C-alpha positions as CSV (number, residue, x, y, z in Angstrom):
1,M,-14.0,6.5,6.5
2,I,-13.3,2.8,8.0
3,S,-14.5,-0.2,5.8
4,S,-13.0,-4.2,7.0
5,L,-13.1,-7.4,5.6
6,V,-12.2,-10.5,8.5
7,L,-12.0,-14.0,7.3
8,E,-13.6,-15.4,10.2
9,G,-12.9,-18.1,11.6
10,G,-11.0,-19.3,8.4
11,R,-14.7,-19.8,6.1
12,R,-16.5,-16.7,6.0
13,L,-15.9,-13.2,4.4
14,V,-17.4,-11.0,6.7
15,K,-18.1,-7.5,5.6
16,N,-18.0,-4.3,7.2
17,P,-19.2,-5.8,11.0
18,G,-20.5,-2.8,13.1
19,P,-17.3,-1.2,15.8
20,A,-18.6,-3.7,18.5
21,R,-18.8,-6.9,16.4
22,L,-15.2,-5.9,14.9
23,R,-13.5,-6.0,18.3
24,K,-14.6,-8.7,19.4
25,L,-13.5,-10.7,16.1
26,V,-10.4,-8.2,16.1
27,R,-9.9,-9.1,19.7
28,S,-10.6,-13.3,19.1
29,G,-7.3,-14.0,17.9
30,K,-8.8,-16.3,15.6
31,N,-9.7,-14.7,12.6
32,I,-7.5,-12.9,10.5
33,V,-8.9,-8.8,9.7
34,W,-8.1,-6.3,7.5
35,I,-8.8,-2.7,8.7
36,D,-8.4,0.5,5.4
37,V,-9.5,4.0,6.9
38,Q,-9.7,6.5,3.7
39,D,-9.6,10.0,4.9
40,P,-9.6,9.4,8.2
41,T,-11.6,11.7,11.2
42,D,-10.6,12.5,15.0
43,K,-13.2,10.1,15.1
44,D,-11.8,7.3,13.0
45,Y,-8.2,7.8,15.2
46,D,-9.4,7.7,18.4
47,F,-11.7,4.2,17.1
48,L,-8.0,2.8,15.9
49,R,-6.1,4.4,19.7
50,A,-8.9,2.8,21.5
51,D,-8.7,-0.4,20.3
52,F,-5.5,-1.4,18.7
53,D,-3.6,0.4,22.0
54,L,-1.8,2.4,19.4
55,H,1.4,4.0,20.4
56,P,0.8,7.6,20.4
57,L,4.0,8.0,18.4
58,T,1.8,5.5,15.8
59,V,-1.6,8.6,15.8
60,D,1.1,11.3,14.7
61,D,2.8,8.8,12.1
62,C,-0.5,9.0,10.8
63,R,-1.5,12.2,11.2
64,Q,1.5,14.1,9.4
65,D,2.9,13.7,6.6
66,L,6.8,11.8,6.3
67,E,9.2,12.7,4.5
68,M,11.0,9.0,4.1
69,P,9.6,5.1,4.7
70,K,9.8,4.4,8.6
71,T,9.2,1.4,10.4
72,E,9.0,1.4,13.8
73,E,8.5,-2.3,16.0
74,F,6.5,-1.8,18.6
75,S,5.3,-4.3,21.8
76,K,1.7,-4.9,19.7
77,Y,2.9,-4.8,16.3
78,L,4.7,-3.0,13.7
79,F,3.6,0.2,12.0
80,V,5.0,0.4,8.1
81,G,4.8,4.0,6.5
82,F,5.5,3.6,3.2
83,H,5.1,6.0,-0.6
84,K,3.8,5.6,-3.4
85,V,4.2,7.6,-6.7
86,Q,1.8,9.0,-8.6
87,Y,1.7,11.7,-11.4
88,D,-0.4,15.4,-11.0
89,R,-1.2,15.9,-14.4
90,E,-1.9,19.6,-13.5
91,T,1.4,20.5,-11.6
92,R,3.1,17.6,-13.7
93,E,4.6,16.4,-11.3
94,I,5.9,13.2,-9.6
95,E,4.3,13.1,-6.0
96,L,4.3,10.7,-2.9
97,A,1.1,9.6,-1.7
98,E,1.9,8.2,1.8
99,V,-0.1,5.0,3.0
100,D,0.4,3.8,6.8
101,S,0.3,0.2,8.0
102,I,-0.6,-1.1,11.6
103,L,0.7,-5.0,11.3
104,G,-0.2,-6.9,14.1
105,K,-0.9,-10.4,15.1
106,N,-3.5,-11.6,13.1
107,Y,-5.0,-8.2,11.2
108,L,-3.6,-4.6,9.1
109,V,-4.7,-1.5,9.3
110,T,-4.1,0.7,6.7
111,V,-4.4,4.4,7.1
112,H,-4.5,6.8,3.5
113,K,-5.8,9.9,2.5
114,G,-7.9,9.6,-1.0
115,E,-8.7,6.7,-3.4
116,R,-5.7,4.2,-3.5
117,P,-5.8,1.9,-6.4
118,S,-3.9,-0.7,-4.9
119,V,-5.7,-1.2,-1.9
120,I,-9.2,-1.6,-4.3
121,S,-6.5,-4.1,-5.8
122,L,-6.4,-6.5,-3.1
123,R,-10.2,-5.5,-1.6
124,K,-11.7,-6.8,-5.0
125,R,-9.0,-10.4,-4.7
126,I,-10.0,-11.1,-2.1
127,E,-13.5,-10.8,-2.3
128,D,-12.8,-13.7,-5.7
129,N,-10.9,-15.2,-2.7
130,P,-11.3,-14.6,0.5
131,K,-9.5,-17.6,1.6
132,S,-6.1,-15.8,0.4
133,M,-6.6,-14.6,3.9
134,L,-5.8,-17.5,4.7
135,R,-1.6,-17.0,4.7
136,G,-1.6,-14.4,7.8
137,A,-1.6,-10.1,7.8
138,D,1.6,-10.1,6.9
139,F,0.8,-11.4,3.0
140,L,-2.2,-8.2,3.0
141,L,0.7,-5.9,3.8
142,H,3.2,-7.8,1.7
143,S,0.3,-8.7,-1.6
144,L,-1.2,-4.2,-0.3
145,M,3.6,-3.4,-1.7
146,D,3.3,-5.4,-4.3
147,Y,-0.2,-3.8,-5.8
148,I,2.1,-0.3,-5.3
149,I,5.2,-1.2,-6.7
150,D,3.1,-2.2,-9.5
151,E,1.3,0.8,-10.4
152,Y,4.8,3.3,-11.3
153,L,7.1,0.2,-12.2
154,L,8.3,1.8,-16.0
155,K,9.2,-0.1,-18.6
156,G,10.7,1.7,-21.9
157,K,14.6,2.8,-23.7
158,I,16.9,5.5,-22.8
159,T,17.6,8.8,-25.0
160,T,20.2,11.1,-24.0
161,T,20.2,14.8,-24.3
162,G,23.7,16.8,-23.7
163,N,23.5,14.9,-19.8
164,K,20.7,13.8,-19.4
165,K,19.6,11.1,-20.0
166,R,15.2,10.0,-20.5
167,T,13.2,7.6,-20.1
168,S,10.9,7.6,-23.5
169,V,8.2,5.0,-22.1
170,K,6.4,2.9,-24.4
171,D,4.6,0.5,-22.3
172,T,4.3,1.5,-18.7
173,F,2.0,0.1,-15.8
174,N,1.0,3.8,-15.1
175,P,1.4,5.5,-18.0
176,E,0.7,8.7,-16.6
177,I,4.3,8.3,-14.6
178,I,6.7,9.7,-17.8
179,T,9.1,12.6,-16.5
180,T,12.4,12.7,-16.4
181,G,15.9,12.2,-14.0
182,R,18.5,10.6,-13.8
183,I,18.8,6.6,-13.8
184,D,19.9,4.9,-11.0
185,R,20.5,1.7,-11.9
186,S,18.9,-0.8,-14.9
187,T,17.8,-3.9,-14.4
188,H,15.3,-6.3,-16.7
189,I,12.0,-8.1,-15.4
190,S,10.7,-11.9,-17.1
191,G,7.4,-12.2,-17.3
192,P,5.6,-15.5,-16.1
193,D,6.5,-17.6,-19.2
194,G,10.0,-17.0,-19.4
195,G,9.0,-14.2,-22.2
196,N,7.6,-10.9,-22.0
197,R,10.9,-8.9,-21.3
198,K,10.2,-5.9,-19.7
199,Q,13.0,-3.0,-19.2
200,V,12.4,-1.5,-15.5
201,L,14.4,1.7,-15.1
202,V,15.1,2.7,-11.8
203,M,14.6,6.4,-11.3
204,I,16.4,9.2,-9.1
205,F,13.8,12.2,-9.0
206,P,15.7,15.7,-8.0
């Protein structure tokens, strides 16, 4: 499923224009375009390949599951594949949910399986303040990554059991992510007002 937001001429927000108009808005180079592809089909990949002149390797990376984050620069765009951390209630395991992005001069394409809260948050932000897109497609990608990080940052205290350290999470951005791992490092982040300090634990999972 393809959805799109376009800031046309730096003034008007256009939602989900048809393929022909979307192609024209992107190619003019005068508009900022974000195209989000959820649960992509073969038809969606054909559209992206034809309209954005994607390298076959980029299409392959979007189709396959990346084991590690990846960036690759091409002549017309930058490919960035990264992961969101999410907790599976049934298996009680931490899982990685991939988000692939294609960053061009005036456009951002995001590709992912399933609904992503970070995508919903960014879309709402743009709809509430369309001129935020004036900062460019690269800022959209930065904002998306920022939302993804906010989904799993932890605040908690560390207790020790045997040779393992456990986080006892009392306040989280995403309370579902509660797990055991090895503490790689710990730091504190102050809130916007200088108070409300948060302890952020950077975990390494086996």
